[in-house]
C-alpha positions in Angstrom: -36.7 119.8 179.3 -33.5 122.2 178.5 -31.0 120.5 175.9 -27.3 120.2 177.7 -24.4 121.3 174.7 -22.1 118.6 174.5 -18.8 119.6 176.3 -16.3 119.7 173.3 -13.5 117.0 173.3 -10.0 117.1 172.2 -9.1 116.0 168.8 -6.7 113.3 169.5 -3.3 114.0 167.3 -2.3 111.1 165.4 0.4 109.6 166.9 3.7 108.9 165.2 3.2 111.7 163.3 7.3 113.8 162.8 6.0 117.6 163.1 8.9 119.0 160.9 11.5 121.1 162.3 13.3 123.9 160.8 16.2 122.2 158.9 18.9 124.2 157.9 19.2 124.8 154.5 23.7 124.4 154.0 24.9 127.3 152.7 27.0 126.6 149.6 30.7 125.8 150.1 33.0 128.2 147.7 33.4 127.3 144.3 37.3 127.7 143.6 37.8 130.7 141.9 40.1 129.6 138.5 43.6 130.6 139.5 45.2 132.2 136.5 47.2 129.6 134.7 49.8 131.4 132.5 49.5 130.5 128.7 52.9 128.8 127.9 54.7 131.1 125.4 55.6 129.5 122.0 58.9 128.9 121.9 60.8 130.0 118.8 60.2 127.3 115.7 63.6 126.7 113.9 63.5 127.8 111.0 64.8 125.2 108.5 68.2 126.4 107.0 69.1 125.8 103.4 71.0 122.3 103.0 72.2 122.5 99.8 71.4 118.8 98.1 74.2 116.6 97.7 74.6 116.6 93.7 75.8 113.3 92.6 78.7 112.4 91.4 78.6 110.6 88.5 82.0 110.1 87.0 82.4 108.7 90.6 79.9 106.1 90.4 81.0 105.1 86.5 84.2 104.7 88.0 83.1 102.4 90.9 80.8 100.6 88.2 83.5 100.4 85.9 85.9 99.4 88.7 83.5 96.7 89.7 82.8 95.4 86.4 86.6 95.4 85.6 86.7 93.0 88.9 84.2 90.7 87.7 85.8 90.7 83.8 89.2 89.7 85.3 88.0 87.7 87.4 86.6 85.4 84.5 89.5 86.1 82.5 92.0 84.9 85.4 89.8 81.6 84.9 90.3 80.9 81.6 93.8 81.7 81.9 94.0 79.0 84.6 92.4 76.8 81.8 94.9 77.1 79.0 98.1 77.2 81.6 99.0 80.5 81.7 100.0 82.6 84.8 97.2 83.9 86.7 99.2 86.3 88.9 101.0 87.2 85.7 100.4 90.1 82.9 97.3 92.7 83.0 93.9 92.7 80.7 95.2 94.9 77.3 91.9 95.3 75.6 88.2 94.5 75.9 85.6 94.1 73.3 82.8 96.1 74.3 80.1 95.2 70.6 80.4 92.4 67.9 82.5 93.1 64.8 81.2 91.4 61.8 83.4 91.4 58.3 81.3 90.5 55.5 82.6 89.3 52.4 81.6 89.8 48.3 83.2 87.9 45.4 86.4 85.4 44.4 89.3 85.4 47.0 88.3 88.8 48.5 89.6 89.3 51.9 89.0 91.8 54.5 90.1 92.9 57.9 89.1 95.1 60.8 91.9 96.7 63.2 91.3 96.0 67.0 92.8 97.4 70.6 94.6 99.6 68.2 96.7 101.5 70.7 98.3 98.2 71.7 101.3 96.8 70.9 102.9 94.4 72.2 104.6 91.0 72.1 103.1 88.4 74.4 100.0 87.9 75.6 96.6 85.3 75.2 93.9 86.3 73.0 90.8 84.7 73.6 87.3 85.6 70.3 84.0 83.6 69.7 84.6 83.4 65.8 80.8 82.8 64.1 80.9 81.9 60.5 78.2 81.8 57.7 79.9 81.2 54.4 78.9 79.3 50.5 81.8 78.3 50.3 85.4 78.3 51.5 85.9 81.0 54.4 88.6 81.8 56.4 88.3 83.8 59.8 90.8 84.5 61.8 93.0 87.0 63.9 96.0 89.1 62.5 98.9 89.8 65.0 102.1 91.0 65.5 101.7 93.4 62.6 103.3 96.4 61.6 100.8 99.2 61.1 100.3 98.8 57.8 98.1 95.8 57.8 98.0 95.2 54.1 101.7 95.1 53.6 103.3 95.3 57.0 105.0 91.9 58.2 102.7 90.1 60.3 101.3 86.4 61.9 97.6 85.0 61.0 96.1 82.7 62.8 93.7 81.0 60.8 90.8 78.7 61.0 89.0 76.9 57.8 85.9 76.3 56.9 86.2 73.8 54.4 83.3 70.8 53.9 85.1 67.8 55.1 88.1 69.4 55.9 88.3 71.8 59.6 91.4 72.9 59.8 93.9 75.9 61.0 96.6 77.6 60.7 99.5 79.7 61.9 101.2 81.9 59.1 103.8 84.7 58.7 103.1 87.4 55.5 105.2 90.5 54.5 104.5 92.8 51.8 101.3 91.3 51.8 102.2 88.0 50.4 102.3 84.6 52.2 105.6 84.0 53.2 105.9 80.8 55.2 103.7 78.9 57.5 104.3 78.3 61.2 102.4 75.1 61.1 99.1 73.9 59.5 96.8 71.1 60.5 93.4 69.7 60.8 91.5 70.0 64.3 88.4 67.7 65.0 87.2 70.4 67.7 86.3 73.3 65.2 82.3 73.0 64.7 82.1 72.9 60.7 78.5 73.9 60.7 77.1 77.2 59.2 76.3 79.6 61.6 78.6 77.9 63.9 80.8 79.6 67.2 83.8 78.7 67.5 86.4 79.6 70.9 89.9 80.7 70.1 92.9 81.1 72.7 95.9 81.9 71.1 98.6 82.4 74.1 101.9 83.8 72.0 105.4 84.1 74.2 108.2 84.8 71.8 108.5 82.1 69.5 106.2 79.8 71.4 102.4 79.7 70.4 99.8 77.7 72.1 96.4 76.7 70.6 92.9 76.2 72.4 90.0 75.6 69.8 86.3 74.9 71.6 88.9 74.5 75.2 90.6 71.5 74.0 94.2 72.1 73.8 95.0 72.0 70.0 99.3 72.0 70.8 102.5 74.4 71.0 104.4 75.4 67.8 107.5 77.5 67.3 108.9 80.1 65.2 112.5 79.8 66.5 113.5 83.3 63.9 110.6 85.2 65.7 109.7 87.2 62.1 107.8 89.3 64.1 108.5 90.5 67.8 105.7 92.9 68.4 102.9 94.8 67.2 99.4 95.0 66.7 96.2 93.4 66.1 92.9 93.1 63.4 90.4 90.6 62.8 90.4 89.0 59.3 88.6 86.8 56.5 89.1 85.6 53.3 86.7 83.9 51.1 87.2 81.6 48.1 83.8 83.2 46.5 80.4 83.4 47.4 79.2 85.5 50.2 80.3 85.1 53.7 80.4 86.4 57.4 82.9 86.1 60.0 81.8 87.7 63.2 84.0 88.2 66.1 83.0 88.9 70.0 83.5 88.6 73.4 87.2 88.8 72.5 90.0 90.0 75.2 93.7 90.1 75.2 95.9 89.4 78.5 98.9 91.5 77.9 102.3 88.8 79.9 104.2 91.2 81.4 107.6 90.8 81.1 
């Protein structure tokens, strides 16, 4: 028998197989071309002008500080004036001590003095001072006031405080030609601190022939010289001793002039 060749059958295509179609590739969009952004023109940087540096006015500053200091001092002085019964709305500051002053004595009946407020020649005033004494014997620390220009020979008053064991005393005396003439008043005062190295606060208010005394803030009294032997003059610290070695030291002194 003759073999019959098989009839070719069609090969079935797989179902659901997608045949790719030609997909158009998207054309690129136009990339924006950068526009010309103008570079800002730099503005002119201001050139610093030469500003002069202010020179401190030292004199003005010192004047202000001095004024402020004076105001504080005067306020304190007015309080002290009120404590001693002096008017606080009359007068002016005539002089104020800046540094302590010490008078040293060595020998028998030696005395010495130290002028202060040398340009101040006045009649009526209030004077305040703190006096510290060191002594081996009798010592007198005090103030010369209303003196003629020659403190050794000129007419003058002296306000004295005495350091003598068992006798805390004070006096207002009048001298002329270097010699004692008369005592306006002298007395003891329990308020005087007699200890060696002690400091006593003395205040004298002088108006004409009227003298009012305060020692350590206690009013000792008011005393008079009706003859007014010395009407005006100058000031000095003074010291006198009997023997040995002594020192009178003065500080915080001021003079308030009572204007007439």
